[in-house]
C-alpha positions as semicolon CSV with decimal commas, in nm:
position;residue;x (nm);y (nm);z (nm)
1;M;9,293;11,240;11,299
2;L;9,095;11,383;10,982
3;G;8,761;11,231;10,912
4;T;8,572;11,292;10,626
5;L;8,145;11,171;10,598
6;Y;8,009;11,153;10,243
7;V;7,585;11,246;10,326
8;V;7,350;11,153;10,082
9;M;7,002;11,283;10,164
10;S;6,689;11,195;9,983
11;S;6,541;11,510;9,951
12;E;6,648;11,823;9,729
13;K;6,510;12,109;9,985
14;D;6,699;12,343;10,196
15;E;6,533;12,310;10,469
16;D;6,558;11,941;10,524
17;Y;6,978;12,013;10,438
18;Q;6,931;12,300;10,766
19;M;6,797;12,058;10,941
20;L;7,054;11,774;10,885
21;K;7,326;12,002;10,931
22;E;7,191;12,098;11,299
23;K;7,132;11,740;11,381
24;L;7,524;11,678;11,290
25;L;7,659;12,000;11,448
26;K;7,425;11,873;11,751
27;I;7,658;11,516;11,712
28;N;7,993;11,785;11,711
29;P;7,984;12,090;11,669
30;R;8,329;12,137;11,533
31;F;8,206;11,961;11,185
32;S;8,272;12,163;10,915
33;I;7,996;12,087;10,663
34;S;8,027;12,152;10,284
35;P;7,657;12,304;10,118
36;Y;7,480;12,081;9,927
37;K;7,452;11,982;9,618
38;E;7,221;11,767;9,358
39;S;7,349;11,380;9,355
40;N;7,340;11,172;9,105
41;V;7,356;10,842;9,330
42;T;6,952;10,855;9,317
43;K;6,648;11,010;9,243
44;N;6,522;11,367;9,428
45;A;6,829;11,349;9,660
46;S;7,115;11,571;9,730
47;E;7,475;11,509;9,842
48;F;7,699;11,690;10,099
49;F;8,058;11,645;10,295
50;V;8,158;11,660;10,676
51;T;8,528;11,705;10,768
52;F;8,698;11,678;11,111
53;Q;8,914;11,641;11,360
54;I;8,882;11,276;11,561
55;E;9,076;11,131;11,790
56;K;9,140;10,755;11,686
57;E;8,932;10,617;12,003
58;N;8,654;10,837;11,920
59;V;8,575;10,656;11,609
60;Q;8,357;10,424;11,727
61;S;8,132;10,642;11,913
62;L;8,091;10,835;11,665
63;L;8,028;10,601;11,387
64;D;7,708;10,415;11,633
65;Q;7,549;10,774;11,672
66;L;7,527;10,793;11,243
67;N;7,427;10,441;11,184
68;N;7,378;10,096;11,358
69;D;7,498;9,889;11,096
70;W;7,845;9,986;10,894
71;D;7,984;9,772;10,598
72;G;8,380;9,818;10,596
73;E;8,646;9,880;10,819
74;Y;8,621;10,088;11,118
75;D;8,873;10,399;10,891
76;D;8,675;10,332;10,536
77;C;8,288;10,234;10,555
78;Y;7,936;10,350;10,427
79;A;7,565;10,238;10,453
80;Y;7,232;10,277;10,329
81;G;6,961;10,385;10,463
82;F;6,728;10,124;10,350
83;N;6,860;9,842;10,610
84;T;6,992;10,055;10,816
85;K;6,885;10,311;11,086
86;M;7,079;10,607;11,022
87;F;7,055;10,893;11,295
88;D;6,789;11,013;11,058
89;P;6,525;10,929;10,808
90;L;6,586;11,134;10,543
91;V;6,983;11,020;10,494
92;Y;7,031;10,735;10,204
93;H;7,430;10,703;10,235
94;L;7,692;10,773;10,433
95;S;8,057;10,685;10,371
96;F;8,270;10,721;10,666
97;T;8,726;10,752;10,615
98;L;8,944;10,830;10,841
99;Y;9,276;10,995;10,700
100;D;9,648;10,966;10,916
């Protein structure tokens, strides 16, 4: 199955993007991570996308590594860093979608 992750980070710095990219690749070295760009979600923020292949039985484990409290169904969910614990404090928002 194809999975996508939309990431908004509370920074516009390249070194912060590189650090988050490294952390994500430690979680799954097969992640394909887009370049980052300025985000309109919040001030001084950037956004990028992650795409990957994943088996349905591995989705919950991945979600647990990324955040401790998702809203929505396991195949279409989101989380905000101001009220949950993200895999890194710079992450402001995550959205996860699973496609058949």
